NUTORLUM-819610 format. One record per residue (C-alpha): y, x, z; residue in three letters; residue number from 1. Coordinates in Angstrom, 3 decimals, always signed. Example, Ala and Ser with C-alpha at 12.3 -4.5 7.8 and 13.67 -1.06 7.14 Angstrom:
BEGIN
+----------+----------+----------+-----+-----+
:        Y :        X :        Z :  aa :   i :
+----------+----------+----------+-----+-----+
:   -4.500 :  +12.300 :   +7.800 : ala :   1 :
:   -1.060 :  +13.670 :   +7.140 : ser :   2 :
+----------+----------+----------+-----+-----+
This chain:
BEGIN
+----------+----------+----------+-----+-----+
:        Y :        X :        Z :  aa :   i :
+----------+----------+----------+-----+-----+
:  +91.100 :  +74.530 :  +87.403 : met :   1 :
:  +92.983 :  +75.506 :  +84.759 : ser :   2 :
:  +96.772 :  +76.259 :  +84.597 : ile :   3 :
:  +97.098 :  +77.423 :  +80.769 : ser :   4 :
:  +95.047 :  +79.897 :  +78.426 : asn :   5 :
:  +98.606 :  +81.264 :  +78.078 : arg :   6 :
:  +99.496 :  +82.439 :  +81.573 : leu :   7 :
:  +99.502 :  +86.204 :  +81.994 : gly :   8 :
:  +99.152 :  +87.644 :  +85.961 : val :   9 :
:  +99.662 :  +91.613 :  +85.878 : leu :  10 :
:  +98.103 :  +92.788 :  +89.008 : phe :  11 :
:  +99.624 :  +96.214 :  +90.117 : leu :  12 :
:  +97.896 :  +98.842 :  +92.957 : his :  13 :
:  +99.542 : +101.118 :  +95.281 : gly :  14 :
: +100.068 : +104.452 :  +95.463 : tyr :  15 :
:  +96.902 : +106.249 :  +96.068 : thr :  16 :
:  +95.106 : +102.708 :  +95.535 : gly :  17 :
:  +93.491 : +101.436 :  +93.073 : gly :  18 :
:  +91.973 :  +97.884 :  +91.802 : arg :  19 :
:  +89.878 :  +97.699 :  +95.390 : his :  20 :
:  +93.140 :  +96.672 :  +97.038 : glu :  21 :
:  +93.954 :  +93.625 :  +94.965 : leu :  22 :
:  +90.741 :  +93.275 :  +94.188 : asp :  23 :
:  +89.499 :  +90.427 :  +97.218 : pro :  24 :
:  +92.973 :  +88.601 :  +95.517 : leu :  25 :
:  +92.202 :  +88.675 :  +92.245 : phe :  26 :
:  +88.626 :  +87.543 :  +92.233 : ala :  27 :
:  +89.578 :  +84.432 :  +94.707 : tyr :  28 :
:  +92.209 :  +83.768 :  +92.045 : leu :  29 :
:  +90.093 :  +83.985 :  +89.214 : lys :  30 :
:  +87.306 :  +82.087 :  +90.263 : ser :  31 :
:  +89.488 :  +78.841 :  +90.816 : arg :  32 :
:  +92.174 :  +79.447 :  +87.510 : tyr :  33 :
:  +92.501 :  +80.505 :  +84.232 : asp :  34 :
:  +94.665 :  +82.911 :  +83.157 : phe :  35 :
:  +95.082 :  +86.031 :  +81.178 : glu :  36 :
:  +95.199 :  +89.246 :  +82.987 : tyr :  37 :
:  +96.043 :  +93.017 :  +82.917 : glu :  38 :
:  +95.036 :  +95.178 :  +85.786 : phe :  39 :
:  +95.947 :  +98.875 :  +85.726 : pro :  40 :
:  +94.951 : +102.329 :  +87.099 : val :  41 :
:  +97.376 : +104.388 :  +87.534 : tyr :  42 :
:  +96.460 : +108.297 :  +86.047 : pro :  43 :
:  +94.841 : +109.702 :  +89.148 : gly :  44 :
:  +93.736 : +106.605 :  +90.928 : his :  45 :
:  +91.042 : +104.724 :  +91.099 : gly :  46 :
:  +88.008 : +105.636 :  +93.073 : thr :  47 :
:  +88.234 : +109.327 :  +93.072 : val :  48 :
:  +91.727 : +110.744 :  +93.083 : leu :  49 :
:  +93.294 : +113.267 :  +91.133 : asp :  50 :
:  +96.484 : +113.683 :  +91.714 : leu :  51 :
:  +97.353 : +117.784 :  +91.135 : lys :  52 :
:  +99.399 : +117.015 :  +87.699 : thr :  53 :
:  +99.883 : +113.821 :  +87.006 : val :  54 :
: +104.056 : +112.135 :  +87.616 : thr :  55 :
: +105.239 : +108.809 :  +89.223 : gly :  56 :
: +106.418 : +108.423 :  +85.632 : asp :  57 :
: +103.125 : +108.097 :  +84.612 : glu :  58 :
: +102.296 : +105.760 :  +86.713 : trp :  59 :
: +105.131 : +103.683 :  +86.299 : phe :  60 :
: +104.387 : +103.577 :  +82.657 : lys :  61 :
: +100.917 : +102.606 :  +82.630 : glu :  62 :
: +102.054 :  +99.730 :  +84.573 : ala :  63 :
: +104.638 :  +98.965 :  +82.186 : met :  64 :
: +102.174 :  +99.098 :  +79.251 : asp :  65 :
: +100.198 :  +97.104 :  +80.491 : ala :  66 :
: +103.246 :  +93.996 :  +80.812 : tyr :  67 :
: +103.498 :  +95.611 :  +77.161 : thr :  68 :
:  +99.396 :  +94.414 :  +76.186 : glu :  69 :
:  +99.708 :  +91.032 :  +78.531 : leu :  70 :
: +102.758 :  +89.695 :  +77.066 : glu :  71 :
: +101.123 :  +90.035 :  +73.881 : lys :  72 :
:  +98.711 :  +87.545 :  +75.067 : arg :  73 :
: +100.724 :  +84.754 :  +77.311 : ala :  74 :
: +103.488 :  +82.978 :  +77.414 : asp :  75 :
: +104.452 :  +83.258 :  +80.658 : glu :  76 :
: +103.791 :  +85.787 :  +83.002 : ile :  77 :
: +103.354 :  +86.561 :  +86.374 : tyr :  78 :
: +103.458 :  +89.611 :  +88.691 : ile :  79 :
: +101.318 :  +90.488 :  +91.912 : val :  80 :
: +102.613 :  +93.781 :  +93.047 : gly :  81 :
: +101.277 :  +95.633 :  +96.105 : phe :  82 :
: +102.881 :  +98.622 :  +98.037 : ser :  83 :
: +104.074 : +100.868 :  +95.095 : met :  84 :
: +103.041 :  +98.388 :  +92.751 : gly :  85 :
: +105.692 :  +95.802 :  +94.305 : gly :  86 :
: +108.428 :  +98.128 :  +93.521 : val :  87 :
: +107.183 :  +98.665 :  +90.106 : phe :  88 :
: +107.128 :  +95.243 :  +89.598 : ala :  89 :
: +110.343 :  +94.755 :  +90.970 : ser :  90 :
: +111.279 :  +97.053 :  +88.609 : his :  91 :
: +109.789 :  +95.347 :  +85.339 : ile :  92 :
: +111.177 :  +91.950 :  +86.659 : ala :  93 :
: +114.610 :  +93.057 :  +86.167 : gln :  94 :
: +114.158 :  +93.691 :  +83.024 : gln :  95 :
: +111.458 :  +91.247 :  +81.599 : lys :  96 :
: +111.275 :  +87.633 :  +81.471 : gly :  97 :
: +108.869 :  +87.498 :  +84.612 : val :  98 :
: +108.448 :  +83.573 :  +85.988 : glu :  99 :
: +106.397 :  +84.515 :  +89.254 : lys : 100 :
: +107.051 :  +88.071 :  +91.565 : leu : 101 :
: +104.158 :  +88.402 :  +94.315 : leu : 102 :
: +105.454 :  +92.283 :  +96.325 : leu : 103 :
: +102.908 :  +92.244 :  +98.777 : ile : 104 :
: +103.851 :  +94.880 : +101.424 : ala : 105 :
: +105.889 :  +96.523 :  +99.053 : pro : 106 :
: +107.205 : +100.233 :  +99.640 : ala : 107 :
: +111.098 : +100.178 :  +99.355 : phe : 108 :
: +110.798 : +102.303 : +102.191 : asp : 109 :
: +107.705 : +104.436 : +103.855 : tyr : 110 :
: +107.352 : +104.836 : +108.034 : thr : 111 :
: +108.257 : +108.589 : +108.721 : lys : 112 :
: +105.968 : +110.047 : +111.130 : ile : 113 :
: +109.031 : +110.911 : +113.153 : thr : 114 :
: +110.067 : +107.613 : +113.126 : lys : 115 :
: +106.718 : +105.907 : +113.816 : ile : 116 :
: +108.898 : +104.934 : +117.679 : gly : 117 :
: +111.435 : +103.172 : +115.628 : gln : 118 :
: +108.595 : +100.447 : +114.129 : leu : 119 :
: +108.845 :  +98.581 : +117.924 : asn : 120 :
: +105.109 :  +98.832 : +118.249 : leu : 121 :
: +103.446 :  +97.271 : +121.432 : thr : 122 :
: +100.757 :  +98.176 : +123.291 : pro : 123 :
:  +98.572 :  +95.111 : +122.330 : arg : 124 :
:  +99.716 :  +96.488 : +117.855 : his : 125 :
:  +98.514 :  +99.660 : +119.367 : phe : 126 :
:  +95.242 :  +98.393 : +120.071 : ser : 127 :
:  +94.476 :  +96.142 : +117.236 : glu : 128 :
:  +95.587 :  +98.989 : +114.739 : his : 129 :
:  +92.691 : +101.240 : +116.548 : met : 130 :
:  +90.410 :  +98.245 : +116.068 : lys : 131 :
:  +90.606 :  +98.188 : +112.080 : leu : 132 :
:  +89.709 : +102.000 : +112.574 : asn : 133 :
:  +92.439 : +102.678 : +109.769 : met : 134 :
:  +91.197 : +106.318 : +109.825 : tyr : 135 :
:  +88.362 : +106.416 : +109.177 : gly : 136 :
:  +88.522 : +104.073 : +106.503 : lys : 137 :
:  +91.110 : +106.609 : +104.419 : ile : 138 :
:  +90.265 : +109.917 : +105.992 : lys : 139 :
:  +87.651 : +110.598 : +102.846 : asp : 140 :
:  +90.824 : +110.441 : +100.679 : arg : 141 :
:  +93.402 : +111.643 : +102.601 : ile : 142 :
:  +92.030 : +115.509 : +101.547 : lys : 143 :
:  +92.733 : +114.566 :  +98.415 : asp : 144 :
:  +96.198 : +113.448 :  +98.452 : ile : 145 :
:  +98.284 : +117.184 :  +97.457 : pro : 146 :
: +102.005 : +117.431 :  +99.095 : leu : 147 :
: +102.955 : +117.505 :  +95.265 : arg : 148 :
: +101.834 : +113.656 :  +95.117 : ala : 149 :
: +103.867 : +112.408 :  +97.856 : phe : 150 :
: +106.093 : +114.345 :  +96.437 : gln : 151 :
: +105.854 : +111.992 :  +93.680 : glu : 152 :
: +105.878 : +108.840 :  +95.305 : phe : 153 :
: +109.130 : +109.769 :  +97.048 : lys : 154 :
: +111.030 : +110.291 :  +93.671 : lys : 155 :
: +109.443 : +107.066 :  +91.091 : ile : 156 :
: +110.185 : +105.099 :  +94.286 : ile : 157 :
: +113.942 : +106.140 :  +94.871 : glu : 158 :
: +114.659 : +106.041 :  +91.492 : ser : 159 :
: +113.021 : +102.157 :  +90.899 : lys : 160 :
: +113.950 : +100.228 :  +93.916 : arg : 161 :
: +117.652 :  +99.466 :  +92.623 : glu : 162 :
: +118.503 :  +96.594 :  +91.406 : gly : 163 :
: +116.909 :  +93.547 :  +93.189 : leu : 164 :
: +119.756 :  +92.060 :  +93.273 : glu : 165 :
: +119.151 :  +91.107 :  +89.295 : asn : 166 :
: +115.436 :  +89.931 :  +89.621 : ile : 167 :
: +116.337 :  +86.375 :  +88.550 : lys : 168 :
: +112.465 :  +85.806 :  +88.857 : ser : 169 :
: +110.909 :  +83.571 :  +92.090 : asp : 170 :
: +109.835 :  +85.793 :  +94.393 : thr : 171 :
: +107.916 :  +85.629 :  +97.627 : leu : 172 :
: +107.266 :  +88.695 :  +99.652 : ile : 173 :
: +104.537 :  +88.637 : +102.088 : ile : 174 :
: +103.931 :  +91.711 : +104.665 : his : 175 :
: +101.967 :  +92.107 : +107.837 : gly : 176 :
: +103.765 :  +92.841 : +111.009 : thr : 177 :
: +100.837 :  +95.835 : +111.950 : leu : 178 :
: +101.499 :  +97.588 : +108.869 : asp : 179 :
: +101.678 : +101.206 : +109.725 : leu : 180 :
: +102.725 : +102.678 : +106.400 : leu : 181 :
: +105.300 : +100.334 : +105.401 : val : 182 :
: +107.142 :  +99.023 : +107.998 : pro : 183 :
: +107.898 :  +95.120 : +107.618 : tyr : 184 :
: +111.604 :  +95.336 : +108.894 : glu : 185 :
: +111.759 :  +96.748 : +105.159 : ser : 186 :
: +111.074 :  +93.425 : +103.708 : ser : 187 :
: +112.917 :  +91.757 : +105.778 : val : 188 :
: +116.218 :  +93.307 : +104.440 : glu : 189 :
: +114.869 :  +93.432 : +100.982 : thr : 190 :
: +114.455 :  +89.597 : +101.007 : val : 191 :
: +118.265 :  +89.451 : +101.467 : lys : 192 :
: +119.094 :  +91.068 :  +98.150 : glu : 193 :
: +116.975 :  +89.255 :  +96.059 : ile : 194 :
: +118.223 :  +85.968 :  +95.316 : pro : 195 :
: +115.593 :  +83.251 :  +95.044 : asn : 196 :
: +113.301 :  +85.140 :  +97.293 : ala : 197 :
: +111.445 :  +84.038 : +100.627 : lys : 198 :
: +109.239 :  +86.336 : +103.160 : leu : 199 :
: +106.148 :  +85.446 : +104.985 : glu : 200 :
: +105.570 :  +87.948 : +108.009 : leu : 201 :
: +101.712 :  +87.979 : +108.794 : leu : 202 :
: +101.205 :  +88.949 : +112.659 : glu : 203 :
:  +98.950 :  +91.618 : +113.048 : asp : 204 :
:  +98.224 :  +92.269 : +109.560 : ala : 205 :
:  +98.119 :  +95.750 : +108.920 : pro : 206 :
:  +99.474 :  +97.556 : +105.464 : his : 207 :
:  +96.157 :  +96.467 : +103.166 : leu : 208 :
:  +95.292 :  +93.164 : +103.683 : phe : 209 :
:  +91.573 :  +93.589 : +102.277 : ala : 210 :
:  +91.099 :  +95.654 : +105.908 : tyr : 211 :
:  +90.441 :  +92.501 : +107.600 : thr : 212 :
:  +88.559 :  +88.951 : +106.321 : glu : 213 :
:  +91.252 :  +86.954 : +108.194 : glu : 214 :
:  +94.470 :  +88.798 : +107.200 : ser : 215 :
:  +92.428 :  +88.325 : +103.556 : gln : 216 :
:  +92.487 :  +84.732 : +103.865 : leu : 217 :
:  +96.024 :  +84.544 : +105.113 : glu : 218 :
:  +97.052 :  +86.096 : +101.650 : leu : 219 :
:  +94.566 :  +84.296 :  +99.375 : asn : 220 :
:  +96.147 :  +81.264 : +100.372 : ile : 221 :
:  +99.613 :  +82.082 : +100.761 : leu : 222 :
:  +99.351 :  +83.950 :  +96.968 : ala : 223 :
:  +97.368 :  +80.632 :  +95.467 : glu : 224 :
: +100.543 :  +78.190 :  +97.156 : arg : 225 :
: +103.380 :  +80.306 :  +95.164 : phe : 226 :
: +101.553 :  +81.231 :  +92.062 : leu : 227 :
:  +99.980 :  +78.124 :  +91.269 : phe : 228 :
: +100.289 :  +74.867 :  +92.917 : lys : 229 :
+----------+----------+----------+-----+-----+
């Protein structure tokens, strides 16, 4: 099915991530619709992490440069932003003519270890999270994340998360209730600030939807309905 050869979609991944975080959604949409796209990888990110010297400003510049490139080939632009990419997407949307904004677990807040008890997780939630073996999936990457990189993450989030009330884009926020990295309550508050925003909470979905086939399928369907129907 073809929407328009002048439609462009910008995909923005998260902190310490890469294209793999959004690849399943990208592949699903690209197999069904015709659109131009940009899918940048921030400096130091991707398959192999090298975050020792890069800065949050460099990450955001990569996202903005990708938008600028896409703007040359498309009359109408949608942005799909995951986690930190969701914060970048919202900031770009305040400055540019973005028709649709899809924010997936946007990192307008993040869970501090000392406050994990405030997530109101039930024993069943912990049981479901353990079944997903989250730590096993990310432990090899954690050793490559220096404290300095986390400080850069905090700084760039703080500098880009203001002004949500200025977003004019049609906006959908999707967040999993089993997200231990970015509390879904932050999206409950965020949707109140963006004028044309709606929120979909997915029960038992983790931060990275690609970790479970069911959550990824739900994400694919919701994204397709919002972006292309």
